[in-house]
N, C-alpha and C positions, 0 to 999 in steps of 0.2 A: 889188301883192297876190303872194301866195304862192300856189301852186296844187300841191300835192303829188302828187295823184292825178286819173285822167280823170275821174272823177266829179266833178272840182270845175271840168270844162272851161267849163260854160254861165257862170262868171263871169269868162273871159275872152272870151268872144263877145258881142258890140256889135251894138247896133240902131241907125244913124241915120234919122231920116226928113228930108230934104232937099228945099227949092225949087230945083229945076233941077237940070240934070246938074254934076257936079264931080266934081275927083279926089281920092283918099284916097289919101294914103301915110304910113307910119309905120313904125315899128321896135318889136321885142320881142324879149324876153329872157327866154333858159333856163339854168339851173343842169347843166354837164357837167362831170363829174368832178371836181367842188368849184370850178368856175371858170364866172364869169356870160359868156356868148357874147351878143350883139348881133346881130340878123337883121333884114334889111328884109322887111317885109312884103311878100307877094307877091300878084300879081292874082289867082292860083289861089284867094286866101282873100277875095277881097272878091265879093260878090254885090248887082249891082244889079237891083231890081225895081220898072217903074212902078207906081205908086198909082193916077195919075190925071193929066190933063193933064200938068202941071208938077213933079208932087210924085214923088221917087223915094225908094225906102227900101234904104238898104244894109245887107246884112250882114257884118260882121266876125267873121273868124275867126284866132285866132292858135295855129299849132301848138305843140304840148306835146313837146320832148324825151323819150323813154322808151326 
């Protein structure tokens, strides 16, 4: 996906509904000065919310350069 403006940031934000606790890892890419820069998804970008006993909701956001 190509997101050019901050208004389109909900496109790169995701919500995952998961059984049990798990770990989330990932990469995201930004275009910086005409070059594609790969970055690791940081823990600060992953939010875990307990829905009930063994169900969790993970909210993931990918920072945009700008």
